[in-house]
C-alpha positions in Angstrom: 63.1 58.8 41.1 65.3 58.6 44.5 63.7 55.4 45.5 63.4 53.2 41.9 67.1 53.9 42.0 67.6 52.5 45.7 65.7 49.9 44.5 67.7 48.8 41.5 71.0 49.1 43.5 69.2 46.7 46.4 68.6 44.0 44.1 72.1 44.5 42.5 73.7 44.2 45.4 71.9 41.2 46.2 71.9 39.5 43.1 75.4 37.1 44.9 72.7 35.6 46.9 70.2 34.4 44.7 71.4 31.2 44.2 71.4 30.3 47.3 67.8 31.6 47.8 66.4 29.7 44.7 68.2 26.7 46.2 66.3 27.2 49.4 62.9 27.5 47.7 63.5 24.9 46.3 63.7 22.8 49.3 60.4 24.0 50.3 58.7 23.0 47.7 58.7 26.7 45.9 60.7 26.4 43.0 61.6 23.6 40.3 65.0 22.7 41.3 65.6 21.1 37.6 64.7 24.6 36.3 66.4 27.3 38.6 68.7 28.6 36.0 65.1 29.8 34.5 65.0 32.1 37.4 68.3 33.7 36.8 67.1 34.5 33.1 69.7 31.5 31.3 66.7 29.8 28.9 66.5 26.1 28.2 65.0 25.9 24.8 65.9 27.9 21.7 64.1 30.8 21.1 61.8 30.6 18.1 62.4 32.1 14.5 60.4 34.8 13.6 57.5 36.6 15.8 57.7 36.4 19.5 54.7 37.2 22.1 56.1 37.0 25.5 52.8 36.8 28.3 53.6 36.8 31.6 51.6 36.4 34.6 52.3 36.0 38.7 51.0 33.0 39.0 48.4 29.9 38.0 45.2 32.2 38.1 46.8 35.0 35.8 48.8 33.1 33.4 45.5 30.5 32.7 43.4 33.9 32.5 45.6 34.5 29.6 44.8 31.3 27.5 42.5 32.9 25.2 44.9 35.3 23.9 47.9 33.1 23.6 45.5 31.2 20.6 44.6 34.3 19.6 48.3 35.3 18.5 49.0 31.7 17.4 46.3 32.1 15.1 47.8 35.3 13.9 51.1 33.4 13.3 52.8 34.4 16.2 54.9 32.0 18.5 54.0 32.9 22.0 56.5 32.8 25.3 54.5 32.4 28.8 56.3 33.2 31.8 55.2 32.7 35.4 56.7 32.1 39.1 55.3 29.4 40.5 55.5 25.3 40.3 51.7 24.8 40.1 51.5 27.7 36.9 54.4 25.8 35.1 52.7 22.3 35.5 49.4 23.3 34.7 50.4 25.5 31.6 52.7 22.3 30.4 49.1 20.6 30.2 47.4 23.5 28.7 49.7 25.2 26.5 48.5 24.5 22.6 51.1 23.9 20.4 53.1 27.4 18.9 53.4 28.5 22.9 55.9 27.4 25.2 56.4 28.3 29.4 59.7 29.2 30.9 59.8 30.8 34.5 60.0 34.7 34.8 63.4 35.6 36.3 64.3 37.2 39.4 63.6 40.8 39.4 67.2 42.1 39.4 69.0 43.6 36.4 71.5 41.2 35.5 68.9 38.3 35.6 66.3 40.8 33.6 68.3 42.1 30.7 69.7 38.0 30.2 66.3 37.1 29.9 65.4 39.6 27.6 68.7 39.9 25.7 68.2 36.0 24.4 63.9 36.1 23.7 63.9 39.3 22.1 59.9 39.3 22.8 58.3 42.3 19.9 55.5 42.9 22.4 55.0 42.4 26.3 51.7 41.3 28.1 51.6 41.3 31.6 48.0 39.9 33.5 46.0 42.1 36.1 48.9 44.0 38.1 52.0 42.2 38.0 54.5 44.6 37.3 58.2 44.5 38.8 60.2 47.8 38.7 63.1 46.4 37.1 61.6 44.5 34.5 59.4 47.1 33.5 62.3 49.5 33.4 64.4 46.8 31.1 61.0 46.2 28.9 61.0 50.0 28.3 64.5 50.7 27.9 64.6 48.4 24.7 61.2 50.1 23.1 59.2 47.1 23.6 55.3 48.4 23.9 54.1 47.1 27.0 50.5 45.9 27.7 48.8 45.3 30.9 45.8 43.2 30.2 43.0 41.8 32.6 44.4 44.5 34.6 42.9 44.9 38.3 44.3 45.5 41.5 43.2 45.6 45.2 41.8 48.9 46.6 45.0 47.7 49.5 47.3 47.7 47.0 46.2 50.6 45.0 46.7 52.4 48.6 49.8 50.9 49.4 51.3 52.2 45.5 50.2 55.4 46.6 51.9 56.2 49.4 55.3 56.0 46.7 53.6 58.5 44.1 57.0 58.5 42.3 57.5 54.8 42.6 54.1 54.2 41.1 54.5 56.9 38.5 57.7 55.8 37.0 56.4 52.2 37.1 52.9 52.5 36.1 53.6 55.4 33.8 55.8 52.9 31.9 52.8 50.9 30.8 51.8 51.6 27.4 48.3 50.5 27.6 46.4 49.3 30.4 42.9 46.9 29.9 41.4 47.0 33.1 38.4 44.8 33.8 36.4 47.4 34.9 35.5 50.8 35.5 36.5 51.2 39.3 40.3 49.0 38.4 40.6 51.8 35.6 40.2 54.5 38.0 42.9 53.2 40.4 45.1 52.4 37.4 45.1 55.6 36.2 45.2 57.1 39.5 48.6 55.7 40.0 50.1 57.2 37.0 48.8 54.8 33.9 49.0 57.1 31.0 46.3 55.2 28.6 43.5 53.0 30.3 40.7 51.6 28.7 38.1 49.1 29.6 38.7 45.5 28.2 37.0 43.3 30.3 37.5 40.1 32.0 39.6 37.3 30.4 38.7 35.0 32.6 35.0 34.6 31.0 36.7 33.6 28.0 39.1 30.7 29.2 38.1 27.3 27.9 37.2 25.0 31.1 40.0 23.2 32.8 40.5 19.7 31.2 39.9 16.4 32.2 41.4 13.0 31.8 38.1 10.8 30.6 39.6 7.8 31.7 40.2 9.4 35.2 36.7 11.3 35.5 35.4 7.7 34.8 37.1 6.2 37.5 35.9 8.7 40.0 32.3 8.3 38.9 32.6 5.2 39.2 34.0 4.8 42.8 31.5 7.4 43.8 28.3 5.7 42.5 25.3 7.1 43.2 26.1 9.0 46.4 25.5 12.5 47.1 28.7 14.6 46.9 29.5 18.0 47.0 32.9 19.8 47.0 34.8 22.6 49.0 37.2 23.6 46.8 40.3 26.2 47.2 39.7 26.1 50.3 42.5 28.0 52.8 43.6 27.3 56.4 40.5 27.9 59.0 37.7 27.1 56.6 38.3 22.9 56.0 37.4 23.0 60.0 34.3 24.5 58.5 33.6 22.5 56.1 34.2 19.4 57.9 31.6 21.1 60.6 28.9 21.5 57.6 29.4 17.9 56.9 28.7 16.5 60.0 25.4 18.6 60.1 24.8 17.5 56.5 25.5 13.7 57.2 22.6 13.3 59.9 20.0 14.0 57.3 21.7 12.7 54.1 23.9 9.6 55.8 25.9 8.4 52.5 27.0 12.2 52.1 30.6 12.6 50.3 32.5 15.9 50.7 35.5 16.7 48.7 37.6 19.3 49.9 40.4 20.5 47.5 42.8 22.7 49.8 44.2 25.7 47.8 47.7 24.5 48.8 48.1 20.9 47.9 50.6 20.1 50.6 48.3 20.8 53.2 46.4 18.0 51.9 47.3 15.8 54.6 46.8 18.5 57.4 43.2 18.4 56.1 43.4 15.0 56.4 44.1 14.5 59.9 41.7 17.5 60.7 39.1 15.4 59.6 40.3 11.7 61.2 40.2 14.2 64.4 36.3 14.7 64.0 36.1 10.7 63.5 35.0 10.7 59.7 36.7 8.2 57.3 39.2 9.6 55.3 40.7 9.0 51.9 43.6 11.0 50.7 44.2 11.5 46.8 47.6 11.1 46.6 47.8 8.6 48.8 44.8 6.4 48.9 43.8 6.9 45.1 39.9 6.6 44.4 36.9 7.1 47.2 35.9 3.9 49.2 32.6 2.8 50.0 32.9 4.1 53.6 35.0 7.2 52.7 33.4 10.5 53.9 36.2 12.9 53.3 37.7 12.8 50.3 40.8 15.1 50.5 42.4 15.5 46.8 45.6 16.6 47.0 46.5 17.1 43.6 47.2 19.0 40.9 45.2 20.1 37.6 42.5 17.7 38.1 39.9 20.7 39.2 38.1 19.8 36.2 37.4 16.3 37.4 35.3 17.6 40.1 33.9 20.2 38.5 32.3 17.7 36.4 31.5 15.0 38.9 30.2 17.1 41.6 26.6 20.1 41.3 27.3 22.3 44.6 30.6 23.6 44.7 31.5 25.6 48.0 34.5 28.4 46.9 36.8 28.9 49.6 39.3 31.8 50.7 35.8 33.4 51.4 34.4 32.0 55.0 38.0 33.6 56.0 39.4 36.7 55.2 41.5 36.6 51.9 38.9 38.3 49.5 37.5 34.8 47.8 38.4 32.7 44.6 37.7 32.6 41.3 34.1 31.5 40.8 33.6 31.0 36.4 35.4 27.7 35.9 32.7 25.8 38.2 30.1 28.4 37.2 31.0 27.5 33.6 30.9 23.9 33.9 27.2 23.7 35.6 27.8 23.8 39.2 25.6 26.2 41.5 28.3 27.7 43.8 28.0 28.6 47.4 30.4 31.7 48.7 31.4 33.3 52.0 31.0 37.2 52.7 35.0 37.6 52.0 34.8 38.3 48.2 36.2 41.4 47.7 38.7 40.0 44.8 35.4 38.7 42.7 32.8 41.4 43.8 31.5 41.2 40.2 31.2 38.3 39.2 29.5 37.1 42.1 27.1 39.6 41.7 26.2 38.6 38.6 25.9 34.9 39.5 23.8 35.9 42.8 21.7 38.3 40.7 21.1 35.3 38.6 20.2 33.0 41.4 23.1 30.9 40.3 25.1 31.3 43.2 24.2 31.9 47.0 26.0 33.7 49.8 26.7 31.8 53.2 28.2 33.1 56.4 28.8 30.3 58.8 28.6 26.8 59.3 25.2 26.5 59.9 24.0 28.5 56.6 26.4 26.1 54.8 25.4 23.1 55.5 21.5 24.5 54.9 22.6 25.4 51.5 24.5 22.5 50.5 21.8 20.0 52.4 19.1 22.0 50.6 20.7 21.6 47.0 21.9 17.9 47.4 18.0 17.3 48.5 16.7 19.4 45.6 18.2 18.2 42.6 15.8 20.4 39.8 16.8 23.6 42.1 20.7 22.6 42.3 20.2 21.9 38.3 18.7 25.4 37.5 21.4 27.1 39.5 23.7 25.2 37.2 22.3 26.6 34.3 21.9 29.7 35.1 25.5 30.0 35.9 26.9 28.2 32.3 24.5 31.4 31.0 26.1 34.0 32.7 29.3 33.0 32.3 28.3 32.6 27.9 26.6 36.7 28.3 30.3 37.6 30.1 32.5 36.6 27.5 34.0 38.5 24.7 36.9 39.9 26.8 39.8 38.4 24.5 38.1 39.7 20.8 37.9 43.4 22.3 41.6 43.1 24.0 43.2 42.0 20.4 41.6 45.2 19.0 43.0 47.2 21.4 46.3 45.7 20.7 45.9 45.9 17.2 48.0 49.4 16.5 50.8 47.5 18.3 50.8 44.6 16.3 50.6 46.7 13.0 54.0 48.7 14.0 55.5 45.0 14.5 54.3 43.8 11.0 55.7 47.2 9.4 58.8 46.6 11.4 59.3 43.1 9.9 59.1 44.6 6.1 
């Protein structure tokens, strides 16, 4: 496999630049400066005694989806190491991982760093989320005889096409998976085509993830500040969408003058930029990190904090999910639906077609296409609380019905666990 060998040699050659690259990324807020050594495979805590399960996801969404499996492994007496590569995922996991599990940053995909990581942690099984596969990491896991499971596996059509352009590379990477548990039949077919030797349908773990937690005092404080005002939220918005949400707010406010619109940008560092966009339109704006709770005169509230979606999903009843009115594939609507919110979404939802389809079929979510339809839908729901509540109840019922993947995945993994137990005796 010449290309895989070339990749390995290139990562070895670039290894001396890793430290400087991480320092630069830390200066941009993309790495945790206090934990840079973890990205080089250096541990920041002791390895627990006994059986260790390693779970890995790229960033926040992937790692949070693993939480139901984390709980099940802990119940079976294993310690769980969860790795990810983003600062936001590390912050959230610190809050949400149960006792018996802990977080480390994943090593960069260079042989020296991956080998250092694996030599220290010595995991008994590796479970990666979705399609987070790096060639050196997969090769090193396989070289140690550690079973590699791809759980909650999904890969977009475009990503699959890119991999298939290099078939020998795809076979070398995907062929290293011992068991691929795809979310659905469409994803299963893609993984089979890319060379995964054993593929089954395991369902979507995200339906089993507990709702995001909330600080009761902060929830009470926010609700007290809002009072009886009608409020809705645009969550995980991307550049280009905030302008549309602001325009929709202006339209709705002509009919609902005391409206409060909460905007939660997907990338929190864009909070100030979003606030400036709202101010340029003449709206009264509050930025959560700067101004605290919304005031009586606040029209646009920009929530630029990390780990507070549980608060906003419990405080509003209408949620527009971003990355769907602009090209991008959509954002996951499971959490707001699970907490009883009526969900609005745009046309670009390729990454979550199935779940949006289920919600729409149950009349728990509605599709919008532009500023005018977004304004109409939000205004209608805010003006018809009984309809809004029916949508919320329907969404919670759909999510409850689609759950159970974690139980099936544990059953599928059982033969690997039996081998681990046998080796311990």
